[in-house]
N, C-alpha and C positions, 0 to 999 in steps of 0.2 A: 520385647518378648513378654508374654503374659506369665506371671508367676502365681502359683496357688498359695494363698496365705502369706504373701510376700516372701516366699521361700522358693528357690529353684528345686525342681524335681529332676534329679540326675540319675540316669540308668547307667550302671556299669555292666556291660554285656559280655558274657563268656569268659570272665577272668579265670574261672576254674579250669577251663580248657587250655589255658596257657600256663597252668601249673600253680596258680596263686590260690592261697587259702582265703576263702571269702566268709564274712560273717553271715550268720543265719538271719539276723534282723537288720533292718535299715539303720544307717548311721545318721542321726539327726543333729544338725548344728543350727545356729541362729539364722543363717541365710540360705541353707540348702539341706536337702535330705538325699543321701546316697542309697539307691536301691540296687541290689546285686541280683542279676538274672542269669541263669545258665543259657547255653546256646539254644537248646530246644525248649523255649518258653513261649507261652501265649502272649506275653507282654509285648505291646506295640510301641515301637520307637516314638511314634508321633504323639503318644500320650505323655511324653516327658518334655522338659525344656532343653535338656542336654543329654546326649548319649555318648558314652566313652566305650571304645572297643580297641582291641589289639590288632596289629598289622597282619597277623597270620590267621585271623578269624576265618574259619572254614577251610583253611589250607592244611593238607596232610602230605607228608613226604614219606613215601614207602619205596617201591621200586621206581616210581615216577611221581611227579607232582600232580595231585588231584584236588578237586574241590570235594570235600566230604559230603556236602548236601547242597547241590546246585539250586534246587527249588526253594529251600529255606533261605539261601543267600540272596536270591533274586527278590524274594518277598521282603527281606531286610533292606535291600537297595531301594525298593519302592518306598518303604517307610522312612528311610533317610531323607529322600527328596520331599516327602510330605512334611516331615519335621522341619526341614529348612524353609519350605514354602510358608509355614505358619510362623516363622521367625525363630525357630529353635536352632541349636548348634550341635555339631558333632565334634568329637575329639578322638583321634586315633593315636595310639601310642605305637610309634614306629621305631623299630631297630634297623630294619633293612627291608627293601622291597626288591625281590628277585624276580625277574621276568623270564629267566632261562636257568635251567639247572642241568648240571652234568651228573649223570649217574654212571658210576664205574662198576663194571663186573669183572670177573676173573679174566675174560678174554677180550672184552671190548668196553668202550665208553660211549654213551649216547648223550646228546644234548636235547632237552625238551623245552619248548616254549611254554610259558605258563602265565599269560597275561590276564587270565580270568579265573584264577583259583582262590583268590581271597577277597574279602569284602572291600578292602581299601583299593585294590587294583581295579575292581569293577567300577567303583565310584570314580576314581581318577580317570579311567578310560571314558566314562560317560560325560565328564566335563571337559574332555579334550586333552588331558595330560596322560596320553598313552605311553607305551614303552619307548617311543621315539624321543620323548622329552625327559625321561627319567634316566639318570646316569649313576653308575656305581661310584662310590667314593670311599677312600680309606679313612677319611676324616670322620671322627665320631659324630659330628654334626651333619647328618644326612641332609641332602638338598636335591632340588630339581634343577636341571639346567636345560637350556634350549640348545639342541644340536642343529647346526646349520650345515 
């Protein structure tokens, strides 16, 4: 992986949308610089060595599960694969990946499939780890399992 000035350029993407307070200036250390970018930024993932994002990036839960901005998410998926092709890395901070949600109302409950509503779900689907291979676990260490 190519590093600029022998330092990794790391983008932390969309942390504020997950409720985290982010610094206004990059954090510089000896081996890396952390740059914080909001969801709607012109910054391109492939301009960095590493991109960090959260499991629910672009996913919104209201009366149903939706992708907040499908065009922007698909642009970011393309950038992820460009980053990986040039030798870069991605890191997603995952608490849980939910592929179906139950929304309960006063009189009824509905289940919605949602395998393309977040950035990580679309990337996992693209590499062949679709919802058939993801399983829910009560263990705090989430994992993938092959269902046969």
